[in-house]
C-alpha positions in Angstrom: 0.0 0.0 0.0 1.1 3.5 -0.8 -0.1 6.7 1.0 0.5 9.9 -0.9 -0.9 13.5 -0.9 -4.1 14.2 -2.7 -4.0 15.1 -6.4 -6.8 16.8 -8.2 -7.5 13.9 -10.5 -8.4 11.8 -7.4 -11.6 13.8 -6.7 -14.1 11.6 -8.6 -13.0 8.3 -7.1 -12.7 9.8 -3.6 -16.2 11.1 -3.9 -17.3 7.5 -4.8 -15.4 6.1 -1.8 -17.1 8.8 0.4 -20.5 7.9 -0.9 -19.8 4.2 -0.2 -19.0 5.1 3.4 -22.5 6.5 4.3 -23.7 7.0 7.0 -20.3 7.0 8.7 -19.6 10.2 6.8 -22.0 12.6 5.2 -22.8 12.7 1.5 -20.9 15.2 -0.6 -20.9 16.2 -4.2 -17.5 16.4 -6.0 -17.5 20.2 -5.7 -18.3 20.0 -2.0 -15.6 17.5 -1.3 -13.1 19.5 -3.5 -13.8 22.6 -1.5 -13.1 20.8 1.8 -9.9 19.4 0.4 -8.8 22.8 -0.9 -9.1 24.2 2.6 -7.4 21.2 4.3 -4.1 21.2 6.2 -3.5 17.7 4.7 -5.4 15.3 2.5 -3.9 11.9 2.0 -4.9 9.0 -0.3 -4.2 5.3 0.1 -3.5 3.2 -3.0 -3.1 -0.5 -3.3 -0.1 -2.0 -5.0 -1.8 -1.8 -8.4 -2.6 1.9 -7.9 -6.3 1.5 -7.1 -7.7 4.0 -4.6 -8.5 2.3 -1.2 -9.3 5.3 0.9 -8.5 8.8 2.1 -8.3 11.1 5.1 -9.0 14.9 5.1 -7.6 17.0 8.0 -8.3 20.7 8.7 -6.7 23.0 11.2 -8.5 25.4 13.5 -8.2 28.3 11.0 -10.1 26.6 8.2 -13.1 28.3 6.7 -15.5 25.4 7.2 -19.2 25.6 7.9 -19.7 22.5 10.1 -21.4 22.4 13.5 -18.9 19.8 14.6 -15.9 22.0 13.5 -17.5 25.0 15.3 -17.9 23.0 18.5 -14.2 22.1 18.4 -13.2 25.8 17.7 -15.0 26.7 20.9 -13.2 24.0 22.9 -9.6 24.3 21.6 -7.5 27.3 20.7 -5.4 25.1 18.3 -6.3 21.7 16.9 -6.2 19.5 13.8 -9.6 18.0 12.8 -10.1 14.8 10.9 -13.2 15.8 8.9 -13.4 12.4 7.3 -11.6 9.2 6.8 -13.3 6.9 4.3 -12.3 3.5 3.0 -13.5 1.6 -0.1 -15.6 -1.4 1.1 -13.0 -3.9 -0.1 -10.2 -2.1 1.9 -11.9 -2.2 5.2 -10.5 -4.3 8.0 -7.1 -4.5 6.3 -5.2 -1.8 8.3 -5.8 1.0 5.8 -7.3 3.3 8.4 -4.4 2.9 10.7 -1.9 3.5 7.8 -3.8 6.7 6.8 -3.7 7.9 10.4 0.0 7.1 10.9 0.8 8.9 7.6 -1.3 11.9 8.7 0.4 12.2 12.0 3.8 12.0 10.3 2.8 14.6 7.7 1.5 17.0 10.4 4.7 16.5 12.5 6.9 17.0 9.5 5.1 20.2 8.7 6.0 21.6 12.2 3.0 20.6 14.4 3.8 19.6 17.9 2.4 17.3 20.6 0.6 20.2 22.4 -1.9 20.5 19.5 -4.5 17.7 19.6 -5.7 15.7 16.7 -9.5 15.7 16.9 -12.5 14.0 15.3 -16.1 13.0 15.9 -17.8 9.7 15.7 -21.5 9.2 15.2 -23.3 8.0 18.3 -26.7 8.3 16.4 -26.7 6.7 14.0 -24.3 4.5 15.8 -20.8 3.8 14.5 -19.3 1.4 17.1 -16.6 0.1 14.7 -15.2 3.6 14.2 -15.4 4.4 18.0 -13.5 1.2 18.8 -10.9 2.0 16.2 -10.3 5.5 17.4 -10.1 4.4 21.0 -7.5 1.8 20.2 -5.6 4.5 18.3 -5.4 6.6 21.5 -8.4 9.0 21.0 -10.3 9.8 24.2 -13.8 11.3 24.7 -13.7 15.1 25.0 -17.4 15.9 24.6 -20.7 14.9 23.2 -23.4 16.8 21.4 -27.0 15.8 20.5 -28.3 17.7 17.5 -31.7 16.0 17.4 -31.2 14.4 14.0 -27.8 13.2 14.9 -25.6 12.7 18.0 -21.8 12.7 18.1 -18.9 11.9 20.4 -15.9 14.2 20.1 -12.5 12.6 20.4 -9.0 13.9 20.7 -5.5 12.4 21.0 -2.0 13.9 21.3 -0.2 14.6 18.0 2.5 12.0 18.4 3.2 8.8 16.4 2.1 5.6 18.2 5.0 3.4 19.1 3.3 0.2 18.2 0.7 -1.2 15.8 -2.8 -1.1 17.2 -4.7 -4.3 17.5 -7.6 -4.8 15.1 
């Protein structure tokens, strides 16, 4: 597997992977996903050994111009932070360590760009509709609960972890 930075010609396949990941992520059109990526601190793409797209992660920083109630909540809680807006894997890539590889690459990318351990990496996981697999994955990867919000139509758990590379592989 190869993890590399996003390239504009990735957009259509990443949109398809995003849509195949509903309801764990929200639905986006190619222009909407492209706009989020354009404002990201980092967007990384996972490819298999044949060059097929397996997944992606989009990470914003606290200064992003992003109209999201989850992002706004995090802005109220943290002065500085990185926010994983979405991580999405193609159905055939799930359960094969691709999410962990994307997160490890993201952490390395942010640290190489000058981020430090005092700035948390944050995300949210759906509590309603429930996404227990994502919650377990993030907890194994060192994320802890930093808040919850119920929006009526949806409820989320906010998670954060230090911006450091894990020293060992997480168990799946």
